[in-house]
C-alpha positions in Angstrom: 14.3 -28.1 17.3 13.1 -30.4 14.5 9.4 -30.2 13.8 8.8 -26.9 15.7 7.3 -24.0 14.0 7.9 -20.4 14.9 4.6 -18.7 15.9 3.4 -16.1 13.4 4.1 -12.6 14.8 1.0 -10.3 14.5 1.8 -6.8 13.1 -0.5 -5.2 15.6 -0.9 -5.7 19.3 -4.5 -6.6 20.4 -6.4 -6.7 23.7 -4.2 -8.1 26.5 -0.9 -7.9 24.5 -1.1 -4.1 24.8 1.3 -3.5 27.8 1.0 0.3 28.5 -0.8 2.0 31.3 -3.1 4.2 29.2 -4.1 4.5 25.6 -5.7 7.1 23.3 -8.9 5.7 21.8 -10.0 6.9 18.4 -12.7 5.8 16.0 -16.4 5.6 15.5 -17.2 3.5 18.6 -16.0 6.1 21.0 -18.6 8.6 22.3 -16.1 11.5 22.6 -14.2 10.6 19.4 -10.8 11.0 21.0 -10.3 9.7 24.6 -7.3 8.9 26.8 -8.1 6.1 29.3 -6.6 3.2 31.2 -5.8 0.2 29.0 -7.9 -2.2 31.1 -11.0 0.1 30.8 -10.5 0.2 27.0 -10.3 -3.6 26.8 -13.5 -3.8 28.9 -15.2 -1.3 26.5 -14.1 -3.4 23.5 -15.4 -6.7 25.1 -18.7 -5.1 25.9 -19.1 -4.3 22.2 -17.9 -7.7 21.2 -14.9 -6.3 19.4 -11.1 -6.0 19.9 -8.8 -3.3 21.1 -6.1 -2.9 18.4 -3.0 -0.7 18.8 -2.8 1.3 15.6 0.1 3.6 16.4 2.4 2.2 19.1 5.0 5.0 18.8 2.6 7.8 19.8 2.4 9.1 23.3 0.1 7.6 24.6 -0.3 4.8 22.0 -3.3 5.2 19.7 -5.8 2.3 19.8 -9.1 1.6 18.0 -12.0 -0.7 19.0 -12.7 -2.7 15.9 -13.1 -6.3 14.6 -9.5 -7.4 14.3 -10.0 -10.0 11.5 -11.9 -7.4 9.4 -9.2 -4.8 10.1 -6.5 -7.3 8.9 -8.5 -8.1 5.8 -8.8 -4.3 4.9 -5.1 -3.8 5.5 -4.3 -6.7 3.0 -6.7 -5.2 0.5 -5.0 -1.8 0.8 -1.6 -3.4 0.3 -2.8 -5.2 -2.8 -4.3 -2.0 -4.2 -1.0 -0.1 -3.7 0.9 -2.9 -5.4 -1.5 -3.0 -8.3 -1.3 0.8 -8.8 2.5 0.7 -8.7 4.0 1.6 -12.1 5.4 -1.4 -13.9 8.0 -0.5 -16.5 8.1 -2.5 -19.6 11.3 -2.6 -21.7 11.0 -3.3 -25.4 14.0 -4.0 -27.5 14.6 -3.1 -31.2 17.5 -4.6 -33.0 19.4 -3.0 -35.9 22.4 -4.0 -38.0 25.0 -1.5 -38.9 23.8 -1.6 -42.5 20.1 -1.2 -41.8 18.2 0.1 -44.8 15.9 3.2 -44.7 12.7 1.2 -45.1 13.7 -1.2 -42.2 14.6 1.9 -40.1 11.2 3.5 -40.7 9.4 0.2 -40.0 11.2 -0.2 -36.6 10.7 3.5 -35.9 6.9 3.1 -36.1 7.1 0.2 -33.7 9.2 2.2 -31.3 6.7 5.1 -31.4 3.9 2.7 -30.6 5.8 1.3 -27.7 6.5 4.8 -26.3 2.9 5.8 -26.7 1.9 2.7 -24.6 4.3 3.8 -21.9 7.1 1.2 -22.4 10.8 2.1 -22.5 12.7 1.3 -25.7 16.2 -0.2 -25.9 17.4 0.1 -29.4 20.7 -1.6 -30.3 23.0 -2.2 -33.2 24.4 -5.7 -33.2 27.8 -6.0 -34.9 28.3 -9.5 -36.4 31.8 -10.6 -37.5 33.7 -7.9 -39.5 30.9 -5.4 -39.2 32.5 -4.2 -35.9 34.6 -1.8 -38.1 31.4 0.2 -38.8 31.0 1.5 -35.2 30.5 5.1 -36.5 27.7 3.9 -38.8 26.0 2.2 -35.8 26.3 5.3 -33.6 25.0 7.5 -36.4 22.0 5.1 -36.8 21.2 5.2 -33.1 21.5 9.0 -32.9 19.2 9.3 -36.0 16.8 7.0 -34.2 16.8 9.0 -31.0 16.3 12.3 -33.0 13.3 10.7 -34.8 11.8 9.8 -31.4 12.3 13.2 -29.8 8.6 14.1 -29.8 7.6 10.8 -28.1 10.4 10.1 -25.6 13.6 11.3 -24.1 16.9 9.7 -24.3 18.0 8.2 -21.0 21.4 7.0 -22.2 23.4 8.0 -25.2 24.9 5.3 -27.5 27.2 3.0 -25.5 29.3 0.1 -26.7 29.1 -3.2 -24.7 30.7 -6.2 -26.3 29.4 -6.5 -29.9 26.4 -4.3 -29.2 25.9 -0.5 -29.1 22.7 0.4 -27.4 20.6 3.5 -26.5 17.7 3.8 -24.0 14.6 6.0 -24.7 11.9 6.6 -22.0 8.4 7.8 -22.8 7.7 11.5 -22.2 5.3 12.2 -19.3 1.7 12.8 -20.5 0.9 16.5 -20.6 -2.0 17.6 -18.3 
């Protein structure tokens, strides 16, 4: 089997690959707009117009077909898929690091950054990193994160309360949905 390629499977059946007795024709090229006819007649109609018979909905009874230019149809489908993918929401996660002994000025500075991140629509992961013996100040780290979450109440909602993982205690804040 070396050197053999598998033929590319087309997502839609076209022309002679449609193996049903009759089809429902829809579209602009059909005089009645919605017509149930024999498949071979539909293929002849498509050939007369210099176009292809494309099976759009194979699970319908009878299957729904359109007389269109297949390459143009494939191009438009790809374009639609790209557009859907581009419009899909991409979540960005921004991290903000604190120490258990973070000063008020540093806290305010990082809070402003978090507010900007939330306004831009990004999620914020704030964490307190305990280095060496600072691990004994777990309560201080938790208080700091709760104070941080409370300060961000107007801009975002807390997804996860402070949780300890290894030497880090973290909290997740998601942006609030825009009011309409």
